[in-house]
N, C-alpha and C positions, 0 to 999 in steps of 0.2 A: 569158340565153345561159351555161351552165356556163362555168367558168373554164378548162375545160381543152378546149373544143370549139373546133375552127378555124372562123374566121370566114365564112358564106356570104354572099360580096358578089357580088354579081350585076352586072356593069359593062355600059354604064356607070352611074355612081350619079347619080340625078337626083331631088332634090337630094341632094348629098354632106350627110349628118347631122354635125357637127362638136361635139365637145366642147372647148372652149379653156380653158385651163389657164393660169391667172395667179398672179402673186405679188405684182406692183406697181400701174403705173399703170395698165395694160391698154390702150398705145399701139396692141398687134399687136390688140387684138380691137377697137378702134375702127376698123383699116383694114381689118379682114376685114368687119366691119359695113357700112362704107359698099361696100366692092366686092359685096358681098352686093345692096346696096340701088341699087346703078348698075346690074344685071343682068351686073355682068363676072365673077361667080362665084355659078354655081348650088349653092347650098347655105343650109344653114338651120345655127341653132346653137341647139340644144333644152338645152343645160348649158353654166355657165360654173364653171367649180372654181377653187376657191382655197385656198392654201395657210398664207392670210394674211389675219386678220378685218377686218383694215384698210386691204386692197388698194384702191385706186381704182378698180381693173377691175369690183369689185363694184357700184359704184356706175352705171359704164357698160353693164353688163349689166342692172342694175334698171330703168335709163333707157329700155331698148330692149324691154323686158317679159319677158327672159332669167330660166328658173330659175337660183338660185345655189345652191353649195354651197360651205362652208369644211370643208377637211381638211386640219388639222395635224398636222405630222410630230410635234410635242411631245406628241400625245396617244395616240403608239403605241410600244409597248416598241422593236419592231423597224422596218427599213424595209419588210422581209418584208410584216407588217400594214399600214403607212401604205399601200402600195403594192396591195393588197388591196383596202382601204377605196378607194382614190380610183377603180380600174378596176371596181369592182362598181358605182358610181354612173353609169359613163361607161356600160357594161351596161344596166343600169336605164332611162337616157336613150336606147337603142338607136343608140347612134354608132358611125359608121364609122369615123371615125378622131377621134383625140385629137392636139388642135393645141397645142403650147406656145407660149405668148407671154408670155418672161418669165418662167415660172416654174421657180424657182432650188431647187426639190428634186431631188434624185435618188430615180430609182423603178426599181422590178426590173420590167420587162415581163413580162406572164403570156403564154403561149404562143397564146390566144385573139387577142393585140392585137402580135405580133411581125409588124413591116410596117405597122404601123395607128397608130403613133405619131411623129410629125414636130415638130421643132423648128428654129427659125432662131434665128442666132447672128451675133453683129455682127462677125465676122472671116472670113478664108478658112482654115478648118481644112485643115491642122493648126497652123494659126499663132495665137497667141493666145488658144488655149482650155482647157476642163478646170475643174478643182474653183478657185474664186475668180475664173475670168476670165467679170466679167458688168458690164455696164454701163460706167462711165468708166473701168474698170479696163482695159479693152479694147483703148479707143482711146489710151489714153494709155502702155501697153505697146508700142503700134502706132508712136506716134511716139518714143517713148524707144529703139526699136529704128531708127529711119530707115528704114522702110519706103516705098517711092513708089506702092504698089499697095495699097488695105485694099479690103475689101467686105464680103459677108454670104453665108453658106452655109445651105440649106437641106437637113435631113439627115434620115433615119429616128433615132429612137431606141431605143439598146440599154442595157444597164445600167452603163454607164459616164459621165460626162460628155462631151458633145460630142465624142462617138465612133464613132455610127453611118454606115454607108453616105450618101455625100453624093447627093443629087437634085441637086441644081444648084449653082451660086454665082454672085454677079454683082459686078464689083469697081468702085471707084471711084480717081480720082487723092488722093494725098495731097497738099496744097500745103505748100509751106514755111514758111507763115505758119499753120498748121492748131494749132489747139488742140484738147484732145480732145471739146469742145460743138461745135465747127463740124465734126470730122471724124464725129462720132456722127450729126449730123442730114443729111450726105449720106451715110454709111451705112445711116441709118434712112430715106430717100427709094428706095434700092437695096430694100431688105428688103419697102417697102410692094409692089415689083413683084415681086419673086421669089418670094414666098411665097405669093402667090394664084394663079401660076404653076404653082407646084410643085403645090399642090394639084388644079387643073386636070388635071393630068398625074396625079394618083394616080383621082382620079373618073372618068377615062376608061379608066383599066384600063391606061396605057401605060407603068407603071413595075414592072420587075421587078428582084428582089434576087440575085445572083449574089456568093456570098461578103461580099467588103467594096466592090464596085460595084454600080451601080444602071442597068442599060440602059433607054432610054427607046426606046419601039417609035415608028416611022413610024404616023402618023393615019392 
């Protein structure tokens, strides 16, 4: 597919072809693969892309027989070149959507992937998000600020960190004795339900982006 061509997506997408983008442990990838195996997500993962050659997610992909590729930011002089290389791989694998799962590098979204890149963030955007807010740091900040509710956000990705239109959110309570680790576990359990739910809505053609809002059409 040429870089500037609009996608020819014919909904419903069955199966949904996902490129999963990772940088670390691959827990989100593992969850999506479990959902697919259990029949709760009508999808296939023809490609896993990592920004880190040592990411554990690469081992998860290899164990599942999924082709992998490493695209390191340091190999490219500019973010635009890095982004081009990454999305070229997604095009070559004929992916409908790129699903970020703990992917820590900022990218430029090309026109043909506008509305075709999702991310899950372990907080309720616009709180505790943006550059530097990932992993334990997110949950520590939530506790330091005394919030009573935290949760996760699935959103479309644009050219800024944790900024694109929100698809859905799930909340979890924050306990008085929570640590960043206990809160992280509760939030991740919410992510494990929220991300597949958002992907199912996308595959069904039920999501429409209107400016900063995502409208969900009825079934």
